[in-house]
C-alpha positions in Angstrom: 99.2 152.4 99.1 101.7 149.6 99.6 99.5 148.1 102.4 96.5 148.2 100.1 98.4 146.1 97.5 99.5 143.6 100.1 95.9 143.3 101.5 94.6 142.8 98.0 97.1 140.1 97.3 96.2 138.3 100.5 92.5 138.4 99.7 93.1 136.9 96.2 95.7 134.3 97.4 93.3 131.9 99.3 91.3 131.3 96.1 94.5 130.0 94.4 95.6 127.9 97.4 95.6 124.2 97.2 93.0 122.1 99.1 93.6 119.4 101.6 91.9 116.0 101.7 91.2 114.5 105.1 90.6 110.8 105.8 88.2 110.4 108.7 87.1 107.2 110.4 84.2 106.6 112.8 84.0 103.0 113.8 84.2 101.0 110.6 83.1 103.8 108.2 85.7 105.8 106.4 85.1 109.1 104.7 87.2 111.5 102.6 86.4 115.1 102.9 87.8 118.6 102.3 86.8 119.8 105.8 88.8 118.8 108.9 87.5 115.7 110.8 85.5 116.1 114.0 88.3 114.1 115.8 91.8 113.6 114.6 92.3 112.9 110.9 93.8 109.5 110.0 95.6 111.1 107.1 95.8 114.4 105.3 96.8 114.9 101.7 97.8 118.1 100.0 95.7 118.3 96.8 96.9 121.1 94.5 94.4 122.3 91.9 94.8 120.5 88.6 96.2 122.7 85.8 94.9 121.7 82.4 97.2 122.3 79.4 95.1 124.0 76.7 96.9 121.9 74.0 95.9 118.6 75.7 92.4 119.9 76.2 92.1 120.7 72.4 93.4 117.2 71.6 90.9 115.6 74.0 88.1 117.6 72.3 89.2 116.5 68.9 89.4 112.9 70.0 86.0 113.1 71.5 84.5 114.6 68.3 86.2 111.9 66.2 84.8 109.2 68.5 81.3 110.7 68.3 81.5 110.9 64.5 82.5 107.3 64.2 79.7 106.2 66.6 77.2 108.1 64.5 78.5 106.4 61.3 78.3 103.0 62.9 74.7 103.6 64.1 73.6 104.9 60.7 75.5 102.2 58.7 77.3 104.9 56.7 80.9 104.2 56.1 83.1 107.2 55.2 86.0 106.7 52.8 89.0 105.5 54.7 92.1 107.7 54.7 94.2 104.9 56.0 97.1 103.8 53.9 99.5 100.9 54.4 100.6 97.6 53.2 98.1 95.0 52.2 98.6 91.3 52.3 97.5 89.7 49.1 96.2 86.2 48.5 99.0 83.7 47.7 99.2 82.5 44.1 100.0 79.0 45.3 98.1 78.4 48.5 99.3 74.8 48.9 103.0 76.0 48.8 102.2 78.7 51.3 100.4 76.2 53.6 103.3 73.7 53.2 105.9 76.4 54.1 103.8 77.4 57.2 103.7 73.7 58.3 107.5 73.3 57.8 108.0 76.5 59.9 105.7 75.3 62.6 107.5 71.9 62.8 110.9 73.7 62.9 109.7 76.0 65.7 108.3 73.0 67.6 111.7 71.2 67.3 113.8 74.3 68.2 111.5 75.4 71.1 112.0 78.7 72.8 115.7 78.7 72.4 115.7 79.4 68.7 117.9 82.2 67.5 116.9 85.3 65.6 118.6 84.0 62.5 116.6 80.7 62.7 113.3 82.6 63.1 114.2 84.9 60.3 115.1 82.0 58.0 111.8 80.3 58.5 109.8 83.5 58.3 111.5 84.3 55.0 110.7 80.9 53.7 107.0 81.5 54.5 107.1 85.0 53.0 108.6 83.8 49.8 106.1 80.9 49.4 103.1 83.1 50.3 103.8 86.3 48.4 
């Protein structure tokens, strides 16, 4: 009985074994194959079978379905209500003050160059923010 179990395991094991990839060259042509080369192989790689995580596979299926849905909507011209939320940037009440602050910041950045400090950048960005909000 013990021999039967060992023989059964040996019969099943080759199906689970990893493959090898052989790099074969003949003259200037190069081929990659799973069978040994006619001559000596230039290189042999051990290629274990890829194990796919079911969670990743489900995520990939969901992503593909979402991409397909968006493509259908884009082709049909239909636009589903957006579920996205976040901050919006409003139009400045005084556009000239906003443009002036941006110009002053650009001039300061030009004068300071790439050696400006975080505090200097923050100061000028806050000036623009206050003028443009």
